[in-house]
Structures are given as structure tokens and as C-alpha cells.
N, C-alpha and C positions, 0 to 999 in steps of 0.2 A: 598491599593487596588489592587485587580488581575483582568483583563479583561477575563472573559471567552468566546472562541473563539472556533468555529465548525469545525472541517475538514469534509469535503462531500468526500464520498466514491461513488463508481459506478463500476459495471463489463464490461466488457466487451467481449461478445459473438462471436468466430470462427466457423460458421460450425456447429459441434457436439458438442465440446467444451466450457461446461456453466460455469460458476463462479456466486456465490453467495457472494454478500459484505453484511454487516450491512449499510445502509443508511446514518448514522453520526456519529463520536465518536467526542467530546467536549473534552478540555483541557485547564489550564491556563499555561501564558507565560512560558516556562522553568519548566513545566513539563510533563515527559515522558507521549506519551502514541500509544495504537499500531492500527494497521486499520488490523482488520482481514480479508482472502478470503478462500472460502473452491470452492473447485475444484474437488469433488469425483471420476468423470472419465476423470480425468487425464491421458496421454499417455506417456509411457516409455520416449519417444523424446521431451516429448513438455518439454520446458521452460515456466519461472512463469517471466512475468514481471511486474512490477509498473508503473504506470505514474502520473504525478500528470499533474494539470491545471488550474499553478495562474488565478487571475479574468481578463479577458483583453487579457489575453497570450492564444497559443497553447499550446497542451499537449506538457510536456518532460519527456524523460526518465529520471527514478533514479538506476534502476538495473534490473538484470535478473537475473537467474539461473536455476539452475535443481534440486540441496539436497541442504542441509546444510543451513549452512547462510554466508552472504556476507555483510561488512558494508559499508554502504551508507554518501557521504561523503558532499552532499549537497541536503538536508535539512541534517545536522549530525544525523544518527539511523542505521539499521538495515536488512537486509532480513534475514526471518527466512523459512525454509520449513521444516514441518514434515516430520518425517522419512518414511512415506508410501505415501509419498507425495498431500495426499488429500485435504490438507490444506496450508497456509502461513499465514504471516504476516510480514506488516512492520510496525519496530517500530522507532516512530521519539524521539530519547532521549532528548533534549531539544528543541522544537520548539517554533517557536515566532511569533508574530501576522502575520509577512510575512509569514508566511507556513499556513496560512488558505488560502486553497483553493479542488479543485476536484480530488482525489485520485483514478486512476484506477487501478485491477490491473487486467490482461491480459495474455490467456496462445499463 
């Protein structure tokens, strides 16, 4: 039996910098999942941040970057930024039930 669990995502807007995310993603424990973020109006110097908020906890920053990809240690995964920087993704390699949370993309 494999439990299906949901990862909810939310966009954080700062000034004119708008980002869009799908409202949720679902996976089973140990099955990799990608959370995607679109930010078509990103500026050259703007960093892309990923946060998560576990139930009953405050937000925690997972990773930030300008370009390319960067490993994330907890939860295990990777941040990837498209070559044109108009989109990015947070890949969770082996999510556990304890990783069910709200995941935020922000500029």
C-alpha cells in the first residue's frame, strides 16, 4: 500500500515581480516530484527562492539561486532554473510523508 500525499504550492509576489505555480502536486512516498514556478518578468539581478511551510510551523528557506541548478539537502532534491530564467523548478528526489507541506516560490 502506497499512500498518496499532496504538496501544495503558493506564489509569493514582491512589488511587480509576479510568480505563478500550480496549486498542488501529488506523489507517493519515495517517488520524485517536481514543483514548477513561472516568473516571466524576472529581472537580471533577482534571486529565485524556494521555501516550505510544514503544518503548524513557520516558513523555512530551502534554497536560492540566480541560474543553473543547485542541490537541496533537506528535503533531498534540486533547484533548477531555466536558461532564460523565466521559470524554475524544485525537484524532490525521494519525498517522505513528512515532506507534505506548502512550498513557496518567491523572487
